Kinemage of the C-alpha trace (Angstrom):
@kinemage 1
@onewidth
@group {chain A} dominant
@subgroup {mainchain}
@vectorlist {calphas} color= white
{ca unk a 1} P 23.244 19.621 -41.334
{ca unk a 2} L 23.115 19.861 -44.935
{ca unk a 3} L 22.486 16.287 -45.301
{ca unk a 4} L 19.296 16.507 -43.006
{ca unk a 5} L 18.248 19.385 -44.847
{ca unk a 6} L 18.454 17.722 -48.295
{ca unk a 7} L 16.627 14.575 -46.576
{ca unk a 8} L 13.753 16.804 -45.382
{ca unk a 9} L 13.514 18.391 -48.939
{ca unk a 10} L 13.549 15.132 -50.583
{ca unk a 11} L 10.806 13.690 -48.343
{ca unk a 12} L 8.614 16.738 -49.197
{ca unk a 13} L 8.835 16.183 -52.936
{ca unk a 14} L 8.143 12.454 -52.467
{ca unk a 15} L 5.295 12.941 -50.188
{ca unk a 16} L 3.717 15.814 -52.007
{ca unk a 17} L 4.401 18.677 -49.414
{ca unk a 18} L 2.357 20.013 -46.903
{ca unk a 19} L -1.379 19.100 -45.612
{ca unk a 20} L -3.900 18.668 -48.425
{ca unk a 21} L -7.564 18.502 -48.166
{ca unk a 22} L -9.086 15.014 -48.496
{ca unk a 23} L -10.180 13.992 -52.118
{ca unk a 24} L -14.178 14.411 -52.092
{ca unk a 25} L -15.792 10.926 -51.973
{ca unk a 26} L -17.914 9.637 -54.670
{ca unk a 27} L -21.277 10.658 -53.852
{ca unk a 28} L -20.775 13.782 -52.187
{ca unk a 29} L -21.488 17.281 -53.498
{ca unk a 30} L -18.483 18.746 -55.468
{ca unk a 31} L -16.968 21.698 -54.094
{ca unk a 32} L -18.094 24.800 -55.870
{ca unk a 33} L -15.485 27.303 -57.334
{ca unk a 34} L -15.265 30.581 -59.249
{ca unk a 35} L -12.313 31.136 -61.296
{ca unk a 36} L -11.168 32.864 -64.586
{ca unk a 37} L -10.688 31.109 -67.817
{ca unk a 38} L -7.953 31.456 -70.585
{ca unk a 39} L -10.285 34.465 -71.770
{ca unk a 40} L -10.516 36.155 -68.529
{ca unk a 41} L -14.142 35.463 -68.027
{ca unk a 42} L -15.242 34.075 -64.684
{ca unk a 43} L -16.595 30.302 -64.792
{ca unk a 44} L -18.466 28.761 -61.970
{ca unk a 45} L -18.961 24.948 -61.442
{ca unk a 46} L -22.815 25.859 -61.057
{ca unk a 47} L -23.158 26.893 -64.665
{ca unk a 48} L -22.721 23.480 -65.776
{ca unk a 49} L -25.248 22.095 -63.495
{ca unk a 50} L -27.288 19.679 -65.464
{ca unk a 51} L -24.486 18.443 -67.605
{ca unk a 52} L -21.726 16.050 -66.841
{ca unk a 53} L -18.259 17.815 -65.981
{ca unk a 54} L -14.932 16.267 -66.550
{ca unk a 55} L -12.937 18.492 -64.086
{ca unk a 56} L -9.309 17.686 -64.846
{ca unk a 57} L -6.565 18.981 -62.730
{ca unk a 58} L -3.221 19.258 -64.521
{ca unk a 59} L 0.311 20.466 -63.270
{ca unk a 60} L 1.516 22.682 -66.145
{ca unk a 61} L 0.575 24.298 -69.232
{ca unk a 62} L 2.482 23.077 -72.508
{ca unk a 63} L 4.670 20.144 -70.788
{ca unk a 64} L 4.638 16.682 -72.294
{ca unk a 65} L 2.084 15.141 -70.150
{ca unk a 66} L -0.216 17.908 -69.980
{ca unk a 67} L -0.281 18.630 -73.540
{ca unk a 68} L -0.902 14.891 -74.585
{ca unk a 69} L -3.974 14.804 -72.022
{ca unk a 70} L -5.214 18.061 -73.161
{ca unk a 71} L -4.895 17.189 -76.856
{ca unk a 72} L -6.702 13.810 -76.350
{ca unk a 73} L -9.733 15.635 -74.777
{ca unk a 74} L -9.782 17.919 -77.627
{ca unk a 75} L -9.659 14.901 -79.949
{ca unk a 76} L -12.391 13.115 -78.134
{ca unk a 77} L -14.382 16.418 -77.529
{ca unk a 78} L -17.231 15.302 -79.943
{ca unk a 79} L -17.944 12.109 -78.188
{ca unk a 80} L -17.729 13.683 -74.886
{ca unk a 81} L -20.231 16.534 -75.863
{ca unk a 82} L -22.521 13.816 -77.379
{ca unk a 83} L -22.608 12.051 -73.914
{ca unk a 84} L -23.659 15.624 -72.292
{ca unk a 85} L -20.233 16.407 -70.755
{ca unk a 86} L -18.283 19.683 -70.624
{ca unk a 87} L -14.649 19.366 -70.102
{ca unk a 88} L -12.978 21.798 -67.770
{ca unk a 89} L -9.221 21.735 -67.279
{ca unk a 90} L -7.678 23.288 -63.897
{ca unk a 91} L -3.959 24.499 -63.096
{ca unk a 92} L -2.227 27.016 -61.192
{ca unk a 93} L -0.924 28.565 -64.125
{ca unk a 94} L -2.194 32.178 -64.798
{ca unk a 95} L -4.666 33.169 -67.498
{ca unk a 96} L -2.202 34.272 -69.942
{ca unk a 97} L -0.307 30.807 -69.892
{ca unk a 98} L -3.941 29.166 -70.454
{ca unk a 99} L -4.385 31.563 -73.362
{ca unk a 100} L -1.243 30.742 -74.925
{ca unk a 101} L -1.547 27.014 -74.419
{ca unk a 102} L -4.978 26.950 -75.612
{ca unk a 103} L -4.192 28.810 -78.719
{ca unk a 104} L -1.119 26.731 -79.386
{ca unk a 105} L -3.269 23.180 -79.398
{ca unk a 106} L -6.539 24.690 -80.362
{ca unk a 107} L -8.012 23.484 -77.045
{ca unk a 108} L -11.732 24.456 -77.376
{ca unk a 109} L -12.642 23.930 -73.583
{ca unk a 110} L -12.196 26.087 -70.533
{ca unk a 111} L -8.689 26.254 -68.778
{ca unk a 112} L -9.397 27.758 -65.487
{ca unk a 113} L -6.764 29.648 -63.601
{ca unk a 114} L -6.379 28.348 -59.739
{ca unk a 115} L -3.723 30.956 -59.148
{ca unk a 116} L -4.099 30.660 -55.317
{ca unk a 117} L -4.389 26.821 -55.311
{ca unk a 118} L -7.401 26.888 -53.233
{ca unk a 119} L -9.650 25.020 -55.474
{ca unk a 120} L -6.880 22.120 -56.239
{ca unk a 121} L -6.647 22.084 -52.425
{ca unk a 122} L -10.422 21.548 -51.795
{ca unk a 123} L -10.346 18.703 -54.295
{ca unk a 124} L -7.364 17.113 -52.837
{ca unk a 125} L -5.432 17.778 -55.974
{ca unk a 126} L -2.498 20.004 -54.773
{ca unk a 127} L 1.234 19.402 -54.399
{ca unk a 128} L 2.427 22.053 -52.124
{ca unk a 129} L 5.922 22.105 -51.734
{ca unk a 130} L 7.924 24.808 -49.793
{ca unk a 131} L 8.410 27.351 -52.806
{ca unk a 132} L 6.088 25.736 -55.524
{ca unk a 133} L 2.383 24.459 -55.968
{ca unk a 134} L 1.415 22.404 -58.612
{ca unk a 135} L -2.141 20.612 -59.195
{ca unk a 136} L -1.955 16.901 -59.153
{ca unk a 137} L -3.044 14.989 -62.285
{ca unk a 138} L -6.610 14.022 -60.886
{ca unk a 139} L -10.022 14.086 -62.769
{ca unk a 140} L -13.137 14.154 -61.087
{ca unk a 141} L -16.452 13.220 -63.349
{ca unk a 142} L -19.239 15.404 -61.751
{ca unk a 143} L -22.906 14.087 -62.491
{ca unk a 144} L -25.594 16.490 -63.976
{ca unk a 145} L -26.858 16.972 -59.884
{ca unk a 146} L -23.477 18.300 -59.083
{ca unk a 147} L -22.280 15.271 -57.282
{ca unk a 148} L -18.664 13.535 -57.575
{ca unk a 149} L -19.595 10.232 -59.783
{ca unk a 150} L -16.074 9.066 -60.241
{ca unk a 151} L -12.539 10.052 -59.100
{ca unk a 152} L -9.336 9.419 -61.226
{ca unk a 153} L -6.218 9.654 -59.167
{ca unk a 154} L -4.008 7.462 -61.357
{ca unk a 155} L -4.292 8.955 -64.916
{ca unk a 156} L -2.489 7.385 -67.850
{ca unk a 157} L -2.544 10.467 -70.384
{ca unk a 158} L -2.162 8.320 -73.374
{ca unk a 159} L -5.575 6.589 -72.515
{ca unk a 160} L -7.440 8.908 -69.962
{ca unk a 161} L -10.029 10.558 -72.472
{ca unk a 162} L -10.979 7.186 -73.798
{ca unk a 163} L -11.395 5.925 -70.053
{ca unk a 164} L -13.673 8.849 -69.349
{ca unk a 165} L -15.985 8.223 -72.512
{ca unk a 166} L -16.182 4.567 -71.383
{ca unk a 167} L -17.047 5.517 -67.821
{ca unk a 168} L -19.648 8.031 -68.848
{ca unk a 169} L -21.485 5.515 -70.886
{ca unk a 170} L -21.258 2.884 -68.076
{ca unk a 171} L -22.567 5.699 -65.620
{ca unk a 172} L -25.253 6.848 -67.959
{ca unk a 173} L -26.279 3.309 -68.490
{ca unk a 174} L -26.566 2.647 -64.905
{ca unk a 175} L -28.654 6.059 -64.179
{ca unk a 176} L -30.864 4.891 -66.974
{ca unk a 177} L -31.459 1.123 -65.487
{ca unk a 178} L -29.680 -0.488 -68.373
């Protein structure tokens, strides 16, 4: 009996847990949201309409991969801003955790608390296990019209920010007919 229970629990860990919404397809309208940032302010996707949005989901504040990813976005922020992009991080951590994480690493962009994990679920970016929920490391590049322009489901934190910069240039060049 114990072996069967261990096998079931192990398979849940491997498969990512309970059912998740589909990842929104490129070209579809990005699901809207209203979440609190690290300062307690309510932030909505709609407030960035007219700009590119780098909406990145990450598992946990102040862990090695998540820190590397966030710091790379911080370090590349001038390039991303010059390309008209707003970086927004989302995890299921609470606002206090986000506040400490942002302060520790001088992260100048919003970190949103998806404490109910509903937004991660809407984006198909939720690992929902029996006793724990974590956001998957997915990124959505959202165009100024609010549509999904690109989805990243396999992220290498050491080069992801640079990849976003390159893809933004490419997508903006296509939009301009270059």
